[in-house]
ROSE-879032 format. One record per residue (C-alpha): residue number from 1; x, y, z. Coordinates in steps of 0.1 Angstrom, whole numbers. Example, Ala and Ser with C-alpha at 12.3 -4.5 7.8 and 13.67 -1.06 7.14 Angstrom:
! residues 2
 num  east north    up
   1   123   -45    78
   2   137   -11    71
***
This chain:
! residues 518
 num  east north    up
   1  1530   586 -1453
   2  1535   597 -1417
   3  1509   585 -1393
   4  1499   620 -1383
   5  1493   631 -1420
   6  1474   599 -1430
   7  1438   608 -1440
   8  1412   584 -1427
   9  1377   581 -1440
  10  1368   546 -1427
  11  1350   545 -1393
  12  1379   528 -1375
  13  1405   552 -1388
  14  1383   582 -1380
  15  1378   569 -1345
  16  1416   565 -1340
  17  1421   601 -1350
  18  1393   615 -1328
  19  1404   594 -1298
  20  1441   605 -1299
  21  1431   634 -1276
  22  1467   647 -1271
  23  1468   657 -1309
  24  1447   681 -1329
  25  1424   667 -1355
  26  1412   681 -1389
  27  1385   673 -1414
  28  1401   677 -1448
  29  1394   672 -1485
  30  1424   656 -1501
  31  1424   644 -1537
  32  1386   647 -1538
  33  1381   626 -1507
  34  1369   636 -1472
  35  1387   623 -1442
  36  1402   630 -1407
  37  1438   634 -1399
  38  1461   650 -1373
  39  1483   670 -1397
  40  1468   681 -1430
  41  1489   667 -1459
  42  1503   691 -1485
  43  1476   704 -1508
  44  1447   693 -1486
  45  1417   717 -1480
  46  1410   720 -1442
  47  1373   721 -1436
  48  1372   719 -1398
  49  1396   717 -1369
  50  1395   706 -1333
  51  1425   713 -1311
  52  1441   688 -1287
  53  1418   679 -1259
  54  1436   659 -1232
  55  1413   654 -1201
  56  1433   678 -1179
  57  1422   707 -1202
  58  1386   702 -1192
  59  1374   725 -1164
  60  1395   752 -1147
  61  1433   754 -1147
  62  1430   775 -1115
  63  1413   745 -1097
  64  1442   723 -1107
  65  1468   747 -1093
  66  1449   755 -1061
  67  1445   718 -1052
  68  1476   704 -1067
  69  1459   680 -1090
  70  1463   669 -1126
  71  1426   664 -1133
  72  1396   687 -1125
  73  1380   657 -1108
  74  1370   650 -1072
  75  1355   619 -1055
  76  1331   632 -1029
  77  1331   617  -993
  78  1310   587  -987
  79  1300   585  -951
  80  1310   557  -927
  81  1344   554  -942
  82  1331   539  -975
  83  1354   565  -991
  84  1383   551  -971
  85  1421   555  -972
  86  1426   531 -1001
  87  1403   550 -1024
  88  1416   584 -1013
  89  1452   574 -1018
  90  1445   557 -1052
  91  1429   589 -1066
  92  1456   612 -1051
  93  1483   592 -1069
  94  1462   594 -1101
  95  1462   632 -1099
  96  1427   637 -1086
  97  1412   649 -1053
  98  1392   626 -1030
  99  1376   632  -996
 100  1378   607  -967
 101  1343   598  -955
 102  1347   607  -918
 103  1309   612  -912
 104  1296   587  -887
 105  1329   572  -877
 106  1343   571  -841
 107  1372   595  -833
 108  1398   567  -831
 109  1391   555  -866
 110  1392   590  -881
 111  1425   597  -862
 112  1440   565  -875
 113  1429   571  -911
 114  1441   607  -913
 115  1474   596  -898
 116  1477   569  -925
 117  1469   594  -953
 118  1495   619  -939
 119  1522   592  -939
 120  1513   578  -973
 121  1506   610  -993
 122  1525   637  -975
 123  1517   669  -993
 124  1497   651 -1020
 125  1461   661 -1027
 126  1434   647 -1005
 127  1406   660  -982
 128  1386   650  -952
 129  1348   653  -950
 130  1334   677  -923
 131  1297   672  -920
 132  1274   697  -902
 133  1262   683  -869
 134  1237   707  -854
 135  1224   682  -829
 136  1260   673  -818
 137  1284   702  -825
 138  1312   685  -806
 139  1315   661  -835
 140  1326   690  -857
 141  1351   700  -832
 142  1366   665  -830
 143  1370   663  -868
 144  1385   698  -870
 145  1410   691  -842
 146  1421   659  -860
 147  1425   677  -893
 148  1447   703  -876
 149  1467   676  -858
 150  1474   657  -890
 151  1479   688  -911
 152  1450   681  -935
 153  1450   709  -960
 154  1415   705  -974
 155  1380   697  -960
 156  1348   690  -979
 157  1321   707  -959
 158  1287   690  -964
 159  1252   695  -952
 160  1259   729  -937
 161  1228   751  -935
 162  1248   778  -916
 163  1284   784  -909
 164  1296   771  -876
 165  1325   782  -853
 166  1344   750  -860
 167  1343   753  -898
 168  1353   790  -896
 169  1381   781  -872
 170  1395   755  -896
 171  1395   781  -924
 172  1410   809  -903
 173  1438   790  -886
 174  1453   784  -921
 175  1455   821  -929
 176  1488   839  -931
 177  1503   868  -950
 178  1521   861  -982
 179  1553   879  -993
 180  1532   907 -1008
 181  1513   913  -976
 182  1481   897  -989
 183  1461   868  -975
 184  1473   832  -981
 185  1448   805  -972
 186  1466   772  -964
 187  1434   755  -953
 188  1411   749  -982
 189  1374   745  -979
 190  1351   729 -1006
 191  1315   735  -997
 192  1288   711 -1010
 193  1255   728 -1015
 194  1221   724 -1032
 195  1206   759 -1026
 196  1216   794 -1036
 197  1214   809 -1001
 198  1237   782  -988
 199  1262   788 -1016
 200  1262   825 -1008
 201  1276   819  -973
 202  1305   800  -987
 203  1312   826 -1014
 204  1315   854  -990
 205  1341   859  -962
 206  1334   845  -928
 207  1308   864  -908
 208  1325   890  -886
 209  1304   879  -855
 210  1319   844  -857
 211  1354   857  -864
 212  1352   881  -834
 213  1340   854  -811
 214  1368   830  -821
 215  1393   859  -816
 216  1379   867  -782
 217  1382   830  -772
 218  1418   829  -783
 219  1411   802  -810
 220  1424   824  -838
 221  1450   851  -838
 222  1445   888  -843
 223  1462   886  -877
 224  1440   857  -888
 225  1409   876  -878
 226  1420   906  -898
 227  1429   884  -929
 228  1395   867  -927
 229  1380   898  -944
 230  1401   891  -975
 231  1392   855  -983
 232  1359   838  -990
 233  1349   810  -967
 234  1355   784  -995
 235  1379   779 -1023
 236  1353   759 -1042
 237  1316   753 -1041
 238  1301   720 -1054
 239  1265   721 -1068
 240  1250   688 -1055
 241  1221   678 -1077
 242  1205   643 -1079
 243  1230   624 -1058
 244  1230   593 -1036
 245  1223   598  -998
 246  1211   632  -987
 247  1199   651 -1018
 248  1173   677 -1029
 249  1173   660 -1063
 250  1176   693 -1081
 251  1185   690 -1119
 252  1221   699 -1125
 253  1211   719 -1155
 254  1190   742 -1133
 255  1212   743 -1101
 256  1246   749 -1116
 257  1237   780 -1137
 258  1218   794 -1107
 259  1249   791 -1085
 260  1270   806 -1112
 261  1248   836 -1112
 262  1252   840 -1074
 263  1289   837 -1078
 264  1290   863 -1105
 265  1269   887 -1084
 266  1291   884 -1054
 267  1323   887 -1076
 268  1310   920 -1089
 269  1303   932 -1054
 270  1338   924 -1041
 271  1358   930 -1073
 272  1394   920 -1067
 273  1392   922 -1029
 274  1387   884 -1026
 275  1400   856 -1048
 276  1376   838 -1072
 277  1357   806 -1060
 278  1356   776 -1082
 279  1323   759 -1090
 280  1319   722 -1093
 281  1291   698 -1104
 282  1280   667 -1085
 283  1250   643 -1088
 284  1243   622 -1118
 285  1279   621 -1129
 286  1283   585 -1141
 287  1291   586 -1178
 288  1313   606 -1201
 289  1282   624 -1215
 290  1274   636 -1180
 291  1309   647 -1173
 292  1312   666 -1206
 293  1277   681 -1200
 294  1288   694 -1166
 295  1318   711 -1181
 296  1297   725 -1209
 297  1274   740 -1182
 298  1304   759 -1168
 299  1317   736 -1141
 300  1353   741 -1131
 301  1355   705 -1118
 302  1332   675 -1114
 303  1325   653 -1084
 304  1315   617 -1085
 305  1300   596 -1057
 306  1279   565 -1064
 307  1303   551 -1091
 308  1331   552 -1066
 309  1311   531 -1041
 310  1313   503 -1066
 311  1350   506 -1070
 312  1375   480 -1059
 313  1390   503 -1033
 314  1357   514 -1017
 315  1354   502  -981
 316  1320   485  -985
 317  1312   448  -990
 318  1318   428 -1021
 319  1281   418 -1021
 320  1270   454 -1021
 321  1293   461 -1050
 322  1277   433 -1069
 323  1242   449 -1062
 324  1254   482 -1074
 325  1268   467 -1106
 326  1233   455 -1114
 327  1215   488 -1108
 328  1196   506 -1135
 329  1189   543 -1136
 330  1154   537 -1122
 331  1165   515 -1093
 332  1170   543 -1068
 333  1143   554 -1043
 334  1139   578 -1014
 335  1137   565  -978
 336  1138   580  -943
 337  1172   592  -932
 338  1186   580  -899
 339  1201   613  -888
 340  1170   635  -895
 341  1143   608  -891
 342  1119   629  -870
 343  1118   657  -895
 344  1109   634  -923
 345  1141   641  -942
 346  1149   614  -968
 347  1180   599  -985
 348  1183   584 -1019
 349  1192   547 -1017
 350  1193   516 -1039
 351  1158   500 -1041
 352  1167   469 -1061
 353  1177   439 -1040
 354  1168   452 -1006
 355  1137   457  -985
 356  1152   486  -966
 357  1132   514  -983
 358  1098   497  -975
 359  1107   489  -940
 360  1121   523  -933
 361  1089   538  -947
 362  1069   516  -923
 363  1089   530  -893
 364  1082   566  -903
 365  1045   559  -908
 366  1043   543  -873
 367  1062   572  -858
 368  1039   597  -875
 369  1007   579  -864
 370  1015   570  -828
 371  1027   588  -797
 372  1050   560  -784
 373  1060   524  -785
 374  1033   515  -760
 375  1006   528  -784
 376  1015   505  -812
 377   988   480  -822
 378   997   444  -813
 379   999   434  -850
 380  1023   462  -859
 381  1044   454  -828
 382  1047   418  -839
 383  1055   428  -874
 384  1083   451  -862
 385  1098   426  -839
 386  1096   396  -862
 387  1103   411  -896
 388  1121   444  -892
 389  1141   445  -859
 390  1142   407  -855
 391  1144   413  -817
 392  1120   426  -791
 393  1114   463  -788
 394  1125   461  -752
 395  1159   447  -761
 396  1163   473  -789
 397  1156   501  -764
 398  1181   487  -739
 399  1209   486  -765
 400  1199   521  -778
 401  1199   535  -742
 402  1234   521  -736
 403  1247   539  -767
 404  1229   571  -758
 405  1243   570  -722
 406  1278   570  -736
 407  1275   593  -766
 408  1244   615  -761
 409  1233   615  -724
 410  1210   645  -731
 411  1191   626  -757
 412  1187   597  -733
 413  1173   620  -706
 414  1147   633  -730
 415  1138   598  -742
 416  1132   586  -707
 417  1105   613  -703
 418  1092   616  -738
 419  1077   583  -753
 420  1076   598  -788
 421  1113   606  -787
 422  1121   571  -773
 423  1102   556  -803
 424  1123   577  -826
 425  1155   566  -809
 426  1145   529  -813
 427  1136   533  -849
 428  1169   552  -855
 429  1187   520  -842
 430  1174   501  -872
 431  1181   529  -897
 432  1216   533  -884
 433  1224   496  -884
 434  1212   490  -919
 435  1241   510  -935
 436  1266   491  -912
 437  1251   457  -923
 438  1256   468  -959
 439  1292   479  -954
 440  1301   447  -937
 441  1280   425  -960
 442  1261   409  -931
 443  1245   380  -950
 444  1217   374  -924
 445  1206   411  -929
 446  1209   413  -967
 447  1172   422  -969
 448  1178   452  -948
 449  1209   467  -964
 450  1208   505  -968
 451  1230   514  -998
 452  1232   551 -1006
 453  1230   554 -1044
 454  1219   578 -1071
 455  1209   573 -1108
 456  1245   579 -1119
 457  1252   543 -1109
 458  1227   530 -1135
 459  1241   553 -1161
 460  1276   540 -1154
 461  1264   504 -1156
 462  1247   510 -1189
 463  1279   527 -1203
 464  1302   498 -1192
 465  1280   469 -1204
 466  1301   444 -1223
 467  1333   462 -1215
 468  1362   454 -1192
 469  1346   477 -1165
 470  1314   457 -1163
 471  1327   434 -1136
 472  1330   449 -1101
 473  1364   433 -1097
 474  1378   454 -1126
 475  1365   487 -1114
 476  1397   502 -1099
 477  1389   538 -1090
 478  1418   553 -1109
 479  1408   534 -1141
 480  1372   545 -1137
 481  1383   581 -1133
 482  1406   579 -1163
 483  1380   565 -1187
 484  1353   589 -1175
 485  1376   619 -1181
 486  1390   606 -1214
 487  1354   598 -1225
 488  1343   633 -1216
 489  1372   649 -1235
 490  1362   627 -1265
 491  1326   639 -1263
 492  1337   675 -1259
 493  1359   671 -1290
 494  1331   657 -1312
 495  1308   684 -1299
 496  1332   711 -1311
 497  1333   695 -1345
 498  1295   693 -1346
 499  1293   730 -1338
 500  1312   737 -1369
 501  1288   717 -1391
 502  1307   684 -1392
 503  1286   653 -1394
 504  1300   627 -1370
 505  1293   592 -1383
 506  1271   572 -1359
 507  1298   545 -1355
 508  1322   569 -1339
 509  1299   591 -1317
 510  1308   572 -1285
 511  1340   568 -1266
 512  1350   531 -1265
 513  1360   513 -1234
 514  1383   483 -1236
 515  1363   451 -1243
 516  1359   425 -1217
 517  1383   395 -1220
 518  1368   365 -1237
***
């Protein structure tokens, strides 16, 4: 009997049929026996059918075409270059999209990285992160200039609470007329949002006030300003739910449908005047069930973050990757953010294996309760200098002032006259250094490592327990991506069969990872 017509009723045979995702599968009754097969044998009664479900069929074909990828999958940017060139290149070659983590990096390093990606990948798919910097808008200009210089065709715009001239400039300078006279956008934008009102500004064309100002300044052409009315600000909008780092911790099952409603409302308003915007899902994506669930909610693509930080190619320390591989779903906590410390904004970080969350919380309490460093009680001052900073407050301020003098002279001027602001700058020194110590694996500061992480990491670890992916050294990012997507396709296929009334045996309800070598 041909392999495709063989009818299997034993758990191992049933699993082999279900997991051959490139072939359809059927539940049949043949010679009085129920079983699964790819092609029903002559005379068999077909009771249920699930079509072929290769991973590339999940999500939107339009997203694949627009971004030149094989899989509806993206690795979001991880700041400080953790999502570095190795990771971005590996995923590009695997047919997925990844964003270089430019946030927080000096200009020279971004320049070198984008040059390397341009040489290695050419026209292959990749993106660069562009983070909103309201306190230092020149940083956005630097990144946009570098993206234009190196012909980066896609940016992931994150943390934007309003559109800025630099983001609009990037979008508009890629506009040209196609052969039919319509608008062709060669610069793609993927907006990462967690609120409906923020999504709306990406779903609409660029505000005319910003477009007009750029035209008056000669930064875009008259034709580009005219074409701006015909394209939305973004090609895709990612719904960021309970993720690592900056997060509103919104449930994906609530956020994604809410953004889909906004997209539908705006689509009705514009009709065919502007092209459709794809909708992605991020936050909590660490297992095949989560990936399949995101697509079931209507996502056109999925975005992973925390799981990639533990990948072989991620540019963070081996010691941090070992910590991440031990994390459970309850091992993430919120702690004060370095970039928005004074406002009390928090980031989600790994709580297991580090004292950073407690120490960062202490800094915010002291900042909230006191008007300056000179007002700190002696006991608190000693605690700071001996246990947290491990240096005197005076020395910390000297180093901080030297940095501000070179990069933010206006902040330095304010700090010299405002004791409260000076205290914030000193405390920011610690908050900023902790992520660097983690990335480099500084052993003498292991207690202070700040590791951005969401609960997806714990879900991934639980899923890979006992498998070949359990060890950090085996977590190549393309392999992780492949198994997540194949696993999601498997869960989607079994879900289709359940919806037709088929009872899936417990032994085959889960996609199986390769077992760890003995």
